[in-house]
Structures are given as C-alpha cells and as structure tokens.
N, C-alpha and C positions, 0 to 999 in steps of 0.2 A: 577482535571476537568475530567470528563468521558464524553467520545465522543461515538456517535454509527454512523458505516457506514456500507453497506452492501458490499457482496463480493460474487463471484461466486464461485461454490463449490471447481474448482480446488486449486485457491489460499488460499481459507477458509482451504481445507485440506492441505495444503503444510504448512501454519503458524502453524496449530495447531499440526502438527507433527514436528515442529521445524526446516522446510530445509528452509522455504522463512523466513527471518529475515527482509527483507525489504519490506515494503509496499510502491509503488509508487502511487502519486496521485497528480493531476492537479486541481486548482482552477475551478469552474464552470463559473466565469463572475469574474471583480472587484471586487465585493462586497464580493466576497467569502471568508472570511478571517480566517477561522477555521484553517486550518494547520498551517499557520504563528502565530498561538496563541498556539498551541500545544507547550507542555514541557516535557523534561523528567520527570516520578514521575504521568505524567497523566496517564488516561486508555481508551483504546477504545476497546467498545463492538462490535465485527465483525457479523451481521445478513447473515448468509449462505442463500444466494436467491433461493435456490433449495429446502432445507429441512428446513429451519427454524431454524436450531441450532444455538445458540450463543456462541461466544466463548471472554471472556476479555481478553485482553492482556496490558502488560504495555509498555509503551512508552519510549523507550531506549535512541532514539536520534531523532533530526528532522534536516534534511539537505535541503535546497533551491539549486536547479541545473536549469541553463539555459535552458538545453533540456536532452532527454532521454541519449543521447550519454556520456555526463559528468557525469551522475548518475549512467550509468553501468560500465562506467571505474572506477571511484571511488569507486563504493558500490561492485562491481563484479556480474556479472550474473548471479551466482550461488546462492547470497543471495537474489535477486531481483525478480527472473524470476520461475515462478511456473510450466513452461512446459518446463525446462531445455534450451538450447542452450545458442548460443555465442551473443557477443554485436549487430551484424547485424542481428538476429535473432529477439534479443528483441526489437529492435527499431520497425522494423515491426512489430511486435506485438502490441507495444503501438498506433503506427499509424492506426492501425487497428480499435482499440478500438471507436464507435462512437463519436465525435468531438475531441478526446484526440490531435489529431496532432496541430489544430488550438489552442483549449486551452491552450498547450504546448509552442507554437511558442509565445503566448501572456505573458501570466503568469509565464512561467516555470513549473516545478515538484519539489515536496517535494518528499525524500527519508523518509520514517518514520519508523524507527527501532522498533521492536515490540518483546515481547516475551511471550508467553500463560502464565496467571496467572493460576497457578496448582490449579485444582477444580473449576474452572470458565466456564466448558463447559456445556451446557443443552439443552434441547429440548423445543420447545415454543409448 
C-alpha cells in the first residue's frame, strides 16, 4: 500500500537526509484509521509543503503510543525530532502543532519508522 502525507520542509529534509528515522502522527479523529493500517513494507510518499518536492519512503515499523513522552523515550528524540532537542523540548514541539495535543490525548500517537527509497525523490 502507498500512502501520501504532507510534511513541512525541516522534517522533510531530515527524513531525506536519513537523520529523522521516525515520523510521529496523530489521527485527526476517531475515523482516521490510516496509521493503524500501515504495515512494514508499505510506502509513504511525503510531499514537502514548501517546495512540492516528493519523497517516497519505505515503512519499516509502526508503533502506537499513548503519548509523546512514551514515544520519545522508546524511539529516542534523536530519531524523531527534526529540530534536535531533548524529550521535554519534543513534547513542547508536538503540543505546539495545531490541535495535536488534544488529538494525542484522545487517540495517541503513531511512530512510523521510515527510510527513503533511493531514487524516489522528485520535483513536481
């Protein structure tokens, strides 16, 4: 299965460079089941919101966590955060994303292990 997700430039570039290995996503509502359906072997095509560049990544793993702290403790902030920083800074960063704090409290957060699929970056 191939999924399409939008990303801001900084996390997009970090995934492309291989320094961000985990993309954290919270469902939009109780009907948003896509992250729970993802499996290793699937692909995600990320669209850079600023440049429209696309990057296809293989899904290596998917783990559901009840909150950002547990995700960062298990996965390591160095693998999850494109901005660098520690666990507390990571929690604050996720909480500052529009609506994420409330969505995570209700639905948890998925840690999606990704690896760029070589040769799959292109401009639109």
